[in-house]
C-alpha angles and dihedrals in degrees: 000000000000127000126229133222110267092227107045108009094247119144115263119218099196132085131220120273090263092052098224102110143014115286121237091186109099090209087077094041130119095317093232093126093246097103120114095235106046127166115271114266123252089251089056092047090050091049091049092050091047094052090044092052094044089051092052091048091048093050091049093050090047090053091046094052093045090050093049092047092050092048090048092052091046093050092048090049102046101027105036116189110265119213116227117249094232115034117220109251121204117206111237093186110098113235119225117262120236114253092246089057090050092051090049091052093045091051092051093050091048091049090050094050093050092057093061 
């Protein structure tokens, strides 16, 4: 007693995965690639894996950004920035160099110019 394809009443050569009766599922058919339900191609599997991986990375980054933003808000809320009582003032007025430093700089410039 042979079974037939559920879609177009053609004989099916395959058996079910357990191997005890004829298979009516065209996925387990003759294996010629002409069945209606065929296995996904390697390209389709690759695209599925890529989309799955990118989705996982996107979700991880979303959780990471949310966690960092929440920690930033918590730190600003519970540990506000305290201004120092005396601000550090940096002098913008240049100080006069000692005569010895001026002579050393001049000697270095003269030596540089002589090399050219």
